[in-house]
N, C-alpha and C positions, 0 to 999 in steps of 0.2 A: 205303663210302652205299650201295652194291649190297646190300650182309649189313643194314644198320638199315634199309630199306626193301622188303624179299624178305619185311617176316611181311606187308605190304599187297598186297605185286602179286608177281607169277607170277618168278619170277630170269632167264626166257630173254629177257619183255618188257622186265625191268630193262635187261641186258645187251645187252639190242639200240639201247635211247632214246638207252644214256651210247655206243652202238660202242665197246663190250666184247666180247672172245669171254668164252664163258659158263668155259671150263675154265681161263684167264688169272684169273678173278674167282674163282675155287676154289681157285687156290694161289696166289694173293694173300692171302687170308686165309687159309689155312692157315700160312705163311711168317710172317705175324705174330701167327699165334697161337704158334707157338713162340717167334717173341722174346721175348716179353710174359712166356712161362712162362721162357724164357734170363734176363730180366730180373731177374723176381721174386726167382725162383732165388740169382743174386747178389748182389740186396738183403738177402736172410736169411744170406749171407754177412757181407759186409760188418757187417752190424747184431753177428752174435758176435764178428769180430775186437775192431771198434769197443767192445763192452761187454768185453770181453778186457784191453783196453788201459784201462779206467776213464774213457773219454770223450776223451782228450788224442791219438787218430791221426789223423791228416789223410788227404791224398787221397793221395798219396806215401807216406809208412808203411802203408793199405792194399793198395796199387798194393801193392809190394813183398811183402804178407803172400801176396796174392792169389796172385802169379805165382811165389811158393816152395812153392805149391801146385800147380803147374801150367798156372793158369789165363792162358790168353793175353788180355793187357788193358791200355788205359792210361789215365794217373792225366785225363785227362782227361774219359773214358767215367765213369771211380770220382766224381770230382768232382760229374760230372751224377745219379749213380746218388743218391749221397748228399747230393744236394738232394731228390729226389724221396723218399727216405727219413728226410729229418728230421734228418739226424746233423749235429752241429756237434763239432769240433775242439774241446774245452777244453783249455788251457794251467795244471797246475798254478799259482798263483800264488807269486810269490817270497817268500820272508821278508823280513820290514820289522823293521829292529829298532827301540825303542821309544828316543825322546828320553827320556832320565832329568829330571822335573819335580822332585822332591826328591831329597837324601843319602839313600843307603845306608844301613840302620841295620847293614848285613852289613859293609858295609865303609866305614868311612867316610875323607871326603877328607882328610889330614891335610897334604898339601902346597901346598891353596887352588889349586892348579896352578900352582907359582910353583918352574919347573924349571929357574933361572941356578944355578951351582952357585960356589964360589971356589975350588975343587980336586973332581981327579976322586975319583967312591965318596961324596960329601958333597953329604946334602940341606941 
């Protein structure tokens, strides 16, 4: 808040009004900027991993990928970063078998679904 208002008012007066030491205000701003830069760098790496997996990697898989590179991060932080970067895991659809509506031209149905036989190996 102090940083936002420092364009209009002197920083020393703002710190006095809010009861904050000027050094701690500057320290907080510097730490916040470092955290934001680190988060942005992590988002870029997450986008790259997500693209490599063709959009199938979720938070657990992306966490494992980052941890394999030596990054110390949990899956909940990865999930938040995925939300911020608008990354959604999409699993490939399962194969669906078509139900035949007509008899096949290639293999006609000679048995007509009559599988009861009098002796083995006879139709």
